[in-house]
A tleap script that builds the chain and sets N, CA, C and O, in Angstrom:
source leaprc.protein.ff14SB
mol = sequence {
  NILE TYR ALA ALA TYR LEU PRO LYS ASN THR
  TYR PRO PHE LEU TYR ILE SER LEU GLU ILE
  ALA PRO GLN ASN VAL ASP VAL ASN VAL HIE
  PRO THR LYS HIE GLU VAL HIE PHE LEU HIE
  GLU ASP SER ILE LEU GLU HIE VAL GLN GLN
  HIE ILE GLU SER LYS LEU LEU SER SER ASN
  SER SER ARG MET TYR PHE THR GLN THR LEU
  LEU PRO ALA VAL ALA ILE SER SER THR GLU
  VAL VAL LYS SER THR LYS SER VAL ILE GLN
  GLY SER GLU GLN VAL TYR SER HIE GLN MET
  ILE ARG THR ASP SER ARG ASP GLN LYS LEU
  ASP ALA PHE LEU GLN PRO VAL CILE
}
set mol.1.N position { 8.265 -16.342 8.803 }
set mol.1.CA position { 8.850 -15.561 9.942 }
set mol.1.C position { 8.089 -14.654 10.123 }
set mol.1.O position { 7.042 -15.265 10.339 }
set mol.2.N position { 7.822 -13.435 10.202 }
set mol.2.CA position { 6.898 -12.778 10.587 }
set mol.2.C position { 5.982 -13.151 11.015 }
set mol.2.O position { 5.513 -12.161 11.577 }
set mol.3.N position { 4.900 -14.478 11.262 }
set mol.3.CA position { 4.134 -14.028 11.722 }
set mol.3.C position { 4.076 -14.418 12.873 }
set mol.3.O position { 2.869 -14.654 12.925 }
set mol.4.N position { 4.512 -14.706 13.983 }
set mol.4.CA position { 4.804 -14.941 15.797 }
set mol.4.C position { 4.407 -13.408 15.928 }
set mol.4.O position { 3.465 -12.998 16.605 }
set mol.5.N position { 5.596 -12.335 14.896 }
set mol.5.CA position { 6.041 -10.712 15.965 }
set mol.5.C position { 4.898 -9.843 15.460 }
set mol.5.O position { 4.412 -9.038 16.255 }
set mol.6.N position { 4.415 -9.921 14.217 }
set mol.6.CA position { 3.560 -8.677 13.759 }
set mol.6.C position { 2.121 -8.685 13.269 }
set mol.6.O position { 1.843 -9.312 12.246 }
set mol.7.N position { 1.123 -7.973 13.997 }
set mol.7.CA position { -0.340 -8.735 13.876 }
set mol.7.C position { -0.741 -8.614 12.700 }
set mol.7.O position { 0.005 -8.196 11.815 }
set mol.8.N position { -2.137 -8.998 12.463 }
set mol.8.CA position { -2.561 -10.378 11.467 }
set mol.8.C position { -2.460 -8.757 10.873 }
set mol.8.O position { -2.431 -7.664 11.437 }
set mol.9.N position { -2.419 -9.250 9.252 }
set mol.9.CA position { -2.923 -8.316 8.053 }
set mol.9.C position { -1.960 -6.946 8.280 }
set mol.9.O position { -2.217 -5.752 8.429 }
set mol.10.N position { -0.760 -7.712 8.230 }
set mol.10.CA position { 0.431 -6.805 7.906 }
set mol.10.C position { 1.650 -7.157 7.365 }
set mol.10.O position { 1.977 -8.343 7.313 }
set mol.11.N position { 2.222 -6.451 7.037 }
set mol.11.CA position { 3.778 -6.670 6.289 }
set mol.11.C position { 5.052 -6.057 6.691 }
set mol.11.O position { 5.128 -4.945 7.212 }
set mol.12.N position { 5.934 -6.734 6.460 }
set mol.12.CA position { 7.214 -5.635 7.118 }
set mol.12.C position { 8.049 -5.774 5.942 }
set mol.12.O position { 8.227 -6.714 5.168 }
set mol.13.N position { 8.687 -4.168 6.031 }
set mol.13.CA position { 9.611 -3.857 4.422 }
set mol.13.C position { 10.673 -4.520 5.608 }
set mol.13.O position { 10.670 -4.509 6.839 }
set mol.14.N position { 11.653 -5.149 4.475 }
set mol.14.CA position { 13.388 -5.403 4.431 }
set mol.14.C position { 14.017 -5.390 3.043 }
set mol.14.O position { 13.898 -5.938 1.947 }
set mol.15.N position { 14.648 -4.602 3.583 }
set mol.15.CA position { 15.737 -4.440 2.371 }
set mol.15.C position { 17.448 -4.833 2.464 }
set mol.15.O position { 18.403 -4.413 3.118 }
set mol.16.N position { 17.254 -5.756 1.542 }
set mol.16.CA position { 18.390 -6.911 2.134 }
set mol.16.C position { 19.597 -6.057 0.542 }
set mol.16.O position { 19.082 -5.675 -0.508 }
set mol.17.N position { 20.943 -5.978 0.792 }
set mol.17.CA position { 21.025 -6.076 0.126 }
set mol.17.C position { 21.844 -7.546 -0.536 }
set mol.17.O position { 21.437 -8.406 0.246 }
set mol.18.N position { 22.730 -8.237 -1.508 }
set mol.18.CA position { 23.817 -9.439 -1.280 }
set mol.18.C position { 24.343 -9.293 -2.552 }
set mol.18.O position { 23.734 -9.081 -3.601 }
set mol.19.N position { 25.507 -9.422 -2.367 }
set mol.19.CA position { 27.101 -9.056 -2.768 }
set mol.19.C position { 26.845 -10.582 -3.169 }
set mol.19.O position { 26.600 -11.493 -2.378 }
set mol.20.N position { 26.993 -10.713 -5.135 }
set mol.20.CA position { 26.961 -12.267 -5.381 }
set mol.20.C position { 27.865 -12.378 -6.202 }
set mol.20.O position { 27.567 -11.565 -7.077 }
set mol.21.N position { 29.005 -12.985 -6.549 }
set mol.21.CA position { 29.888 -13.063 -8.644 }
set mol.21.C position { 29.105 -13.178 -9.276 }
set mol.21.O position { 28.337 -14.121 -9.086 }
set mol.22.N position { 28.867 -12.151 -10.502 }
set mol.22.CA position { 28.063 -11.709 -11.192 }
set mol.22.C position { 28.084 -13.241 -12.036 }
set mol.22.O position { 27.167 -13.903 -12.523 }
set mol.23.N position { 29.607 -13.469 -11.962 }
set mol.23.CA position { 29.070 -15.669 -13.045 }
set mol.23.C position { 27.931 -16.031 -12.332 }
set mol.23.O position { 27.297 -16.533 -13.260 }
set mol.24.N position { 26.847 -16.197 -10.867 }
set mol.24.CA position { 26.344 -16.803 -10.124 }
set mol.24.C position { 25.181 -16.103 -10.817 }
set mol.24.O position { 24.694 -16.973 -11.538 }
set mol.25.N position { 24.329 -14.720 -11.003 }
set mol.25.CA position { 23.684 -14.380 -11.085 }
set mol.25.C position { 22.963 -14.561 -12.523 }
set mol.25.O position { 23.676 -14.941 -13.451 }
set mol.26.N position { 22.070 -14.398 -12.680 }
set mol.26.CA position { 21.028 -14.646 -13.882 }
set mol.26.C position { 20.555 -13.571 -14.185 }
set mol.26.O position { 19.774 -13.203 -13.308 }
set mol.27.N position { 20.649 -12.796 -15.092 }
set mol.27.CA position { 19.381 -11.685 -15.463 }
set mol.27.C position { 18.814 -12.016 -16.634 }
set mol.27.O position { 18.339 -11.009 -17.161 }
set mol.28.N position { 18.669 -12.913 -17.220 }
set mol.28.CA position { 17.581 -12.898 -18.378 }
set mol.28.C position { 16.968 -13.961 -18.113 }
set mol.28.O position { 17.335 -15.042 -18.575 }
set mol.29.N position { 15.798 -13.809 -17.222 }
set mol.29.CA position { 15.070 -14.201 -16.197 }
set mol.29.C position { 13.486 -13.565 -16.801 }
set mol.29.O position { 12.526 -14.164 -17.285 }
set mol.30.N position { 13.660 -12.473 -16.596 }
set mol.30.CA position { 12.854 -11.473 -16.505 }
set mol.30.C position { 13.136 -10.760 -17.826 }
set mol.30.O position { 14.171 -11.230 -18.299 }
set mol.31.N position { 12.572 -9.723 -18.675 }
set mol.31.CA position { 13.222 -8.692 -19.864 }
set mol.31.C position { 13.201 -7.434 -19.123 }
set mol.31.O position { 13.766 -6.562 -19.783 }
set mol.32.N position { 12.840 -7.083 -18.199 }
set mol.32.CA position { 12.488 -5.956 -17.881 }
set mol.32.C position { 13.870 -6.182 -16.452 }
set mol.32.O position { 14.176 -5.406 -15.547 }
set mol.33.N position { 14.230 -7.085 -16.681 }
set mol.33.CA position { 14.972 -7.720 -15.246 }
set mol.33.C position { 14.708 -6.809 -14.072 }
set mol.33.O position { 15.262 -6.065 -13.261 }
set mol.34.N position { 13.522 -7.306 -14.456 }
set mol.34.CA position { 12.626 -6.777 -12.546 }
set mol.34.C position { 13.142 -8.571 -10.946 }
set mol.34.O position { 13.110 -8.675 -9.720 }
set mol.35.N position { 13.497 -9.441 -12.074 }
set mol.35.CA position { 13.574 -10.782 -11.405 }
set mol.35.C position { 14.853 -11.232 -12.263 }
set mol.35.O position { 14.967 -11.198 -13.489 }
set mol.36.N position { 15.892 -11.710 -11.200 }
set mol.36.CA position { 17.250 -12.594 -11.713 }
set mol.36.C position { 17.007 -13.892 -10.454 }
set mol.36.O position { 16.440 -13.873 -9.362 }
set mol.37.N position { 17.693 -14.908 -11.177 }
set mol.37.CA position { 18.050 -16.186 -10.507 }
set mol.37.C position { 19.613 -15.985 -9.910 }
set mol.37.O position { 20.282 -15.089 -10.423 }
set mol.38.N position { 20.121 -16.677 -8.998 }
set mol.38.CA position { 21.041 -16.612 -8.998 }
set mol.38.C position { 21.295 -18.082 -8.438 }
set mol.38.O position { 20.411 -18.653 -7.800 }
set mol.39.N position { 22.630 -18.728 -8.717 }
set mol.39.CA position { 23.434 -20.495 -7.760 }
set mol.39.C position { 23.826 -20.077 -6.475 }
set mol.39.O position { 24.402 -19.231 -5.790 }
set mol.40.N position { 23.005 -21.458 -6.536 }
set mol.40.CA position { 23.014 -21.672 -4.236 }
set mol.40.C position { 21.503 -20.995 -4.326 }
set mol.40.O position { 22.017 -19.971 -3.877 }
set mol.41.N position { 20.050 -20.608 -4.500 }
set mol.41.CA position { 19.336 -19.462 -4.248 }
set mol.41.C position { 18.941 -20.329 -2.528 }
set mol.41.O position { 18.965 -19.972 -1.350 }
set mol.42.N position { 18.664 -21.372 -3.147 }
set mol.42.CA position { 18.083 -22.051 -1.183 }
set mol.42.C position { 18.828 -21.887 -0.535 }
set mol.42.O position { 18.200 -21.342 0.372 }
set mol.43.N position { 20.147 -21.938 -0.112 }
set mol.43.CA position { 21.119 -22.022 0.712 }
set mol.43.C position { 20.840 -20.851 1.267 }
set mol.43.O position { 20.371 -20.551 2.365 }
set mol.44.N position { 21.330 -19.994 0.008 }
set mol.44.CA position { 21.418 -18.270 0.385 }
set mol.44.C position { 20.363 -17.830 1.645 }
set mol.44.O position { 20.582 -17.382 2.770 }
set mol.45.N position { 18.748 -18.272 0.705 }
set mol.45.CA position { 17.717 -17.783 1.135 }
set mol.45.C position { 17.909 -18.029 3.248 }
set mol.45.O position { 18.334 -17.221 4.073 }
set mol.46.N position { 17.369 -19.493 3.451 }
set mol.46.CA position { 18.366 -20.720 3.764 }
set mol.46.C position { 19.097 -19.071 4.805 }
set mol.46.O position { 18.413 -18.151 5.254 }
set mol.47.N position { 19.875 -19.151 4.852 }
set mol.47.CA position { 21.183 -19.121 6.027 }
set mol.47.C position { 20.309 -16.922 5.911 }
set mol.47.O position { 20.476 -16.171 6.872 }
set mol.48.N position { 19.914 -16.677 5.260 }
set mol.48.CA position { 19.564 -15.301 5.245 }
set mol.48.C position { 18.056 -15.885 6.532 }
set mol.48.O position { 18.035 -15.510 7.705 }
set mol.49.N position { 17.249 -16.582 6.065 }
set mol.49.CA position { 15.979 -16.546 7.493 }
set mol.49.C position { 16.721 -17.505 8.400 }
set mol.49.O position { 16.035 -17.955 9.317 }
set mol.50.N position { 17.658 -17.809 8.352 }
set mol.50.CA position { 18.349 -18.087 10.012 }
set mol.50.C position { 19.369 -17.020 10.618 }
set mol.50.O position { 20.255 -17.062 11.472 }
set mol.51.N position { 18.872 -16.113 9.839 }
set mol.51.CA position { 19.646 -14.829 10.525 }
set mol.51.C position { 18.590 -13.666 11.226 }
set mol.51.O position { 18.408 -13.262 12.374 }
set mol.52.N position { 18.039 -13.382 9.972 }
set mol.52.CA position { 17.339 -12.210 11.042 }
set mol.52.C position { 15.457 -13.515 11.699 }
set mol.52.O position { 14.238 -13.369 11.781 }
set mol.53.N position { 16.371 -14.461 11.927 }
set mol.53.CA position { 15.333 -14.871 12.687 }
set mol.53.C position { 15.565 -14.909 14.579 }
set mol.53.O position { 14.855 -14.810 15.579 }
set mol.54.N position { 16.670 -15.066 14.322 }
set mol.54.CA position { 18.258 -15.475 15.207 }
set mol.54.C position { 18.373 -13.295 15.955 }
set mol.54.O position { 18.693 -12.651 16.955 }
set mol.55.N position { 18.055 -13.186 15.110 }
set mol.55.CA position { 18.004 -11.356 15.251 }
set mol.55.C position { 16.491 -11.472 16.040 }
set mol.55.O position { 16.588 -11.419 17.266 }
set mol.56.N position { 15.643 -11.564 15.709 }
set mol.56.CA position { 14.324 -11.092 16.051 }
set mol.56.C position { 13.946 -11.945 17.455 }
set mol.56.O position { 13.406 -11.411 18.423 }
set mol.57.N position { 14.394 -13.616 17.382 }
set mol.57.CA position { 14.686 -13.990 18.578 }
set mol.57.C position { 15.138 -13.416 20.159 }
set mol.57.O position { 14.610 -13.626 21.251 }
set mol.58.N position { 16.631 -12.409 19.692 }
set mol.58.CA position { 17.409 -11.624 20.987 }
set mol.58.C position { 16.649 -10.541 21.071 }
set mol.58.O position { 16.788 -9.705 21.963 }
set mol.59.N position { 16.018 -10.490 20.396 }
set mol.59.CA position { 15.356 -8.299 20.280 }
set mol.59.C position { 14.379 -8.536 21.206 }
set mol.59.O position { 13.906 -9.669 21.297 }
set mol.60.N position { 13.928 -7.469 22.049 }
set mol.60.CA position { 13.039 -7.016 23.474 }
set mol.60.C position { 11.518 -7.988 22.769 }
set mol.60.O position { 11.058 -7.756 21.651 }
set mol.61.N position { 10.940 -9.094 23.767 }
set mol.61.CA position { 10.320 -9.747 23.823 }
set mol.61.C position { 9.001 -8.922 24.088 }
set mol.61.O position { 7.950 -9.466 24.428 }
set mol.62.N position { 9.141 -7.592 23.906 }
set mol.62.CA position { 7.621 -6.653 24.522 }
set mol.62.C position { 7.853 -6.248 22.883 }
set mol.62.O position { 8.902 -6.147 22.247 }
set mol.63.N position { 6.276 -6.035 22.420 }
set mol.63.CA position { 6.012 -5.752 21.432 }
set mol.63.C position { 5.384 -4.144 20.838 }
set mol.63.O position { 4.177 -3.905 20.805 }
set mol.64.N position { 6.002 -3.565 20.584 }
set mol.64.CA position { 5.063 -1.371 20.322 }
set mol.64.C position { 4.812 -1.839 19.020 }
set mol.64.O position { 5.622 -2.264 18.196 }
set mol.65.N position { 2.887 -1.634 18.882 }
set mol.65.CA position { 2.214 -0.839 18.293 }
set mol.65.C position { 2.324 0.619 17.463 }
set mol.65.O position { 2.302 1.544 18.276 }
set mol.66.N position { 2.427 1.048 16.187 }
set mol.66.CA position { 1.994 2.538 16.475 }
set mol.66.C position { 1.002 2.200 15.837 }
set mol.66.O position { 1.029 1.292 15.006 }
set mol.67.N position { -0.439 3.152 16.243 }
set mol.67.CA position { -1.698 3.535 15.285 }
set mol.67.C position { -1.826 4.550 15.454 }
set mol.67.O position { -1.614 5.306 16.401 }
set mol.68.N position { -2.443 4.698 13.884 }
set mol.68.CA position { -3.270 6.297 13.784 }
set mol.68.C position { -4.764 6.424 13.812 }
set mol.68.O position { -5.595 5.828 13.127 }
set mol.69.N position { -5.013 7.768 15.209 }
set mol.69.CA position { -5.899 7.909 15.683 }
set mol.69.C position { -6.501 8.866 14.785 }
set mol.69.O position { -5.880 9.875 14.453 }
set mol.70.N position { -8.549 8.435 14.055 }
set mol.70.CA position { -8.729 9.102 13.494 }
set mol.70.C position { -9.706 9.994 14.227 }
set mol.70.O position { -10.577 9.631 15.017 }
set mol.71.N position { -9.369 11.430 13.768 }
set mol.71.CA position { -9.930 12.742 14.192 }
set mol.71.C position { -11.526 12.266 14.065 }
set mol.71.O position { -12.107 11.482 13.316 }
set mol.72.N position { -12.091 13.417 15.536 }
set mol.72.CA position { -13.646 12.692 14.987 }
set mol.72.C position { -14.517 14.026 14.101 }
set mol.72.O position { -14.462 15.104 14.694 }
set mol.73.N position { -14.934 14.028 13.384 }
set mol.73.CA position { -15.329 14.212 11.705 }
set mol.73.C position { -16.673 15.698 12.691 }
set mol.73.O position { -17.555 15.500 13.527 }
set mol.74.N position { -16.129 17.181 11.956 }
set mol.74.CA position { -16.705 17.835 11.921 }
set mol.74.C position { -18.221 18.067 11.571 }
set mol.74.O position { -18.503 17.528 10.501 }
set mol.75.N position { -19.297 18.728 12.177 }
set mol.75.CA position { -20.752 18.745 11.696 }
set mol.75.C position { -20.620 19.653 10.878 }
set mol.75.O position { -19.768 20.538 10.952 }
set mol.76.N position { -21.473 19.525 9.991 }
set mol.76.CA position { -21.671 20.507 8.378 }
set mol.76.C position { -23.716 20.748 8.577 }
set mol.76.O position { -24.215 19.752 8.055 }
set mol.77.N position { -24.587 21.473 8.999 }
set mol.77.CA position { -25.220 21.505 8.788 }
set mol.77.C position { -26.005 21.403 6.776 }
set mol.77.O position { -25.320 21.909 5.888 }
set mol.78.N position { -26.839 20.993 6.551 }
set mol.78.CA position { -27.059 21.093 5.499 }
set mol.78.C position { -27.066 22.381 4.448 }
set mol.78.O position { -26.751 22.382 3.258 }
set mol.79.N position { -27.689 23.852 5.565 }
set mol.79.CA position { -27.949 24.958 5.099 }
set mol.79.C position { -26.361 25.148 4.852 }
set mol.79.O position { -26.186 25.044 3.638 }
set mol.80.N position { -25.201 25.371 5.479 }
set mol.80.CA position { -24.504 25.600 5.025 }
set mol.80.C position { -24.079 24.714 3.421 }
set mol.80.O position { -23.746 25.239 2.358 }
set mol.81.N position { -24.187 23.718 3.635 }
set mol.81.CA position { -23.166 22.697 2.086 }
set mol.81.C position { -24.253 23.570 1.250 }
set mol.81.O position { -23.733 24.531 0.682 }
set mol.82.N position { -25.582 23.443 1.067 }
set mol.82.CA position { -26.271 24.264 -0.244 }
set mol.82.C position { -26.033 25.170 -0.784 }
set mol.82.O position { -25.951 25.390 -1.993 }
set mol.83.N position { -25.758 26.447 0.978 }
set mol.83.CA position { -24.855 27.707 -0.123 }
set mol.83.C position { -23.980 27.840 -0.072 }
set mol.83.O position { -23.625 28.974 -0.392 }
set mol.84.N position { -22.978 26.943 0.320 }
set mol.84.CA position { -21.574 26.482 -0.175 }
set mol.84.C position { -21.783 26.029 -1.444 }
set mol.84.O position { -20.602 25.991 -1.788 }
set mol.85.N position { -22.339 25.687 -2.325 }
set mol.85.CA position { -22.323 24.156 -3.455 }
set mol.85.C position { -23.103 25.869 -4.441 }
set mol.85.O position { -22.794 26.253 -5.569 }
set mol.86.N position { -24.023 26.454 -3.555 }
set mol.86.CA position { -24.837 27.551 -4.999 }
set mol.86.C position { -23.558 28.995 -4.671 }
set mol.86.O position { -23.748 29.910 -5.472 }
set mol.87.N position { -22.897 29.152 -4.108 }
set mol.87.CA position { -21.856 29.920 -4.276 }
set mol.87.C position { -20.650 29.593 -5.264 }
set mol.87.O position { -20.115 30.313 -6.107 }
set mol.88.N position { -20.347 28.036 -4.823 }
set mol.88.CA position { -18.863 27.791 -6.092 }
set mol.88.C position { -20.127 27.946 -7.737 }
set mol.88.O position { -19.595 28.354 -8.769 }
set mol.89.N position { -21.387 27.661 -7.774 }
set mol.89.CA position { -22.078 26.893 -9.124 }
set mol.89.C position { -22.139 28.535 -9.619 }
set mol.89.O position { -21.837 28.664 -10.805 }
set mol.90.N position { -22.522 29.973 -8.816 }
set mol.90.CA position { -22.179 30.912 -9.673 }
set mol.90.C position { -21.109 31.149 -9.539 }
set mol.90.O position { -20.956 32.328 -9.859 }
set mol.91.N position { -19.469 30.362 -8.993 }
set mol.91.CA position { -19.159 31.419 -9.501 }
set mol.91.C position { -17.888 30.284 -9.952 }
set mol.91.O position { -16.765 30.370 -9.455 }
set mol.92.N position { -18.216 29.351 -10.842 }
set mol.92.CA position { -17.791 28.797 -12.219 }
set mol.92.C position { -18.331 29.306 -13.505 }
set mol.92.O position { -19.308 29.930 -13.920 }
set mol.93.N position { -17.016 28.636 -14.035 }
set mol.93.CA position { -18.069 28.726 -15.592 }
set mol.93.C position { -19.123 28.074 -15.940 }
set mol.93.O position { -19.408 27.065 -15.294 }
set mol.94.N position { -19.879 28.452 -16.943 }
set mol.94.CA position { -21.032 27.502 -17.629 }
set mol.94.C position { -19.882 25.864 -18.175 }
set mol.94.O position { -18.716 25.811 -18.567 }
set mol.95.N position { -20.690 25.021 -17.992 }
set mol.95.CA position { -19.627 23.823 -18.602 }
set mol.95.C position { -20.929 23.803 -19.612 }
set mol.95.O position { -22.098 23.779 -19.228 }
set mol.96.N position { -20.377 23.822 -21.317 }
set mol.96.CA position { -21.201 23.636 -22.352 }
set mol.96.C position { -21.177 21.754 -22.699 }
set mol.96.O position { -20.234 21.024 -22.395 }
set mol.97.N position { -22.362 21.334 -23.335 }
set mol.97.CA position { -22.374 20.261 -23.851 }
set mol.97.C position { -21.643 19.321 -24.399 }
set mol.97.O position { -21.925 18.154 -24.127 }
set mol.98.N position { -20.517 19.617 -25.314 }
set mol.98.CA position { -19.621 18.787 -25.282 }
set mol.98.C position { -18.389 18.716 -24.376 }
set mol.98.O position { -17.480 17.959 -24.717 }
set mol.99.N position { -18.264 19.491 -23.165 }
set mol.99.CA position { -17.427 19.467 -22.030 }
set mol.99.C position { -17.937 18.151 -21.270 }
set mol.99.O position { -17.140 17.460 -20.636 }
set mol.100.N position { -19.285 17.836 -21.357 }
set mol.100.CA position { -20.280 17.139 -20.808 }
set mol.100.C position { -19.404 15.700 -20.629 }
set mol.100.O position { -18.391 15.725 -21.329 }
set mol.101.N position { -19.580 14.341 -19.781 }
set mol.101.CA position { -18.948 13.348 -19.182 }
set mol.101.C position { -20.509 12.636 -19.773 }
set mol.101.O position { -21.426 13.451 -19.675 }
set mol.102.N position { -20.768 11.801 -20.129 }
set mol.102.CA position { -21.759 10.708 -20.612 }
set mol.102.C position { -22.138 9.427 -19.240 }
set mol.102.O position { -21.729 8.279 -19.409 }
set mol.103.N position { -22.735 9.701 -18.267 }
set mol.103.CA position { -22.509 8.539 -17.401 }
set mol.103.C position { -23.668 7.626 -17.319 }
set mol.103.O position { -24.734 8.098 -17.716 }
set mol.104.N position { -23.669 6.165 -16.794 }
set mol.104.CA position { -24.352 5.471 -16.920 }
set mol.104.C position { -24.942 5.120 -15.404 }
set mol.104.O position { -24.093 4.890 -14.544 }
set mol.105.N position { -26.309 5.067 -15.034 }
set mol.105.CA position { -26.257 4.759 -13.429 }
set mol.105.C position { -26.113 3.309 -13.014 }
set mol.105.O position { -25.925 2.730 -11.944 }
set mol.106.N position { -26.284 2.930 -14.344 }
set mol.106.CA position { -25.490 1.083 -14.029 }
set mol.106.C position { -25.100 1.237 -13.679 }
set mol.106.O position { -25.454 1.782 -12.633 }
set mol.107.N position { -23.798 1.040 -13.929 }
set mol.107.CA position { -21.871 0.854 -13.826 }
set mol.107.C position { -21.767 1.377 -12.485 }
set mol.107.O position { -21.884 2.385 -11.788 }
set mol.108.N position { -21.509 0.248 -12.500 }
set mol.108.CA position { -20.800 0.103 -10.364 }
set mol.108.C position { -19.568 1.183 -10.008 }
set mol.108.O position { -18.480 1.116 -10.580 }
set mol.109.N position { -19.835 2.037 -9.141 }
set mol.109.CA position { -19.142 3.053 -8.550 }
set mol.109.C position { -17.728 2.243 -8.160 }
set mol.109.O position { -17.623 1.016 -8.170 }
set mol.110.N position { -16.515 3.315 -7.768 }
set mol.110.CA position { -15.369 2.745 -7.058 }
set mol.110.C position { -15.972 2.550 -5.941 }
set mol.110.O position { -15.508 1.522 -5.447 }
set mol.111.N position { -16.883 3.067 -5.184 }
set mol.111.CA position { -17.153 2.522 -3.971 }
set mol.111.C position { -17.268 1.053 -3.388 }
set mol.111.O position { -17.098 0.647 -2.238 }
set mol.112.N position { -17.715 0.190 -4.906 }
set mol.112.CA position { -18.071 -1.295 -4.001 }
set mol.112.C position { -16.561 -1.939 -4.004 }
set mol.112.O position { -16.302 -2.978 -3.397 }
set mol.113.N position { -15.530 -1.142 -4.812 }
set mol.113.CA position { -14.525 -2.062 -4.834 }
set mol.113.C position { -13.427 -1.542 -3.781 }
set mol.113.O position { -12.305 -2.036 -3.665 }
set mol.114.N position { -13.876 -0.584 -3.115 }
set mol.114.CA position { -12.986 -0.137 -1.952 }
set mol.114.C position { -13.864 -0.921 -0.862 }
set mol.114.O position { -15.008 -1.374 -0.838 }
set mol.115.N position { -12.204 -0.832 0.509 }
set mol.115.CA position { -12.820 -1.544 1.620 }
set mol.115.C position { -12.487 -0.337 2.454 }
set mol.115.O position { -11.481 0.367 2.531 }
set mol.116.N position { -14.118 -0.323 3.288 }
set mol.116.CA position { -14.138 1.186 5.036 }
set mol.116.C position { -12.820 0.692 5.889 }
set mol.116.O position { -12.334 -0.388 6.226 }
set mol.117.N position { -12.523 2.058 6.046 }
set mol.117.CA position { -11.128 2.009 6.811 }
set mol.117.C position { -11.844 2.256 8.856 }
set mol.117.O position { -12.333 3.154 9.543 }
set mol.118.N position { -11.502 1.012 8.981 }
set mol.118.CA position { -12.017 0.642 10.908 }
set mol.118.C position { -11.832 1.424 11.772 }
set mol.118.O position { -12.161 1.156 12.928 }
savepdb mol mol.pdb
quit
């Protein structure tokens, strides 16, 4: 429905409150009740889809997208970083060997699984 109206890789949020007779709802589909089925599901979904499409078609033809601008990064000299880390190390408590966490340099970092923000 929304492919013609939204930019690529964006998804709409839609809240629909359906009032259906209890005898037409099957809540025994999923043990946590996160999923339910109801009678005449196809016709109800088709009606909802047609209603949404008619509202979108009758709306204004112009589109407005809100974007978030990234602020420029502040340049910090390496001497300032070294000074600040020394003060943090001196002010912190000593870490004992039983409090340290063993890591393996061959393990993948989380950065490999994250996409950079463009």
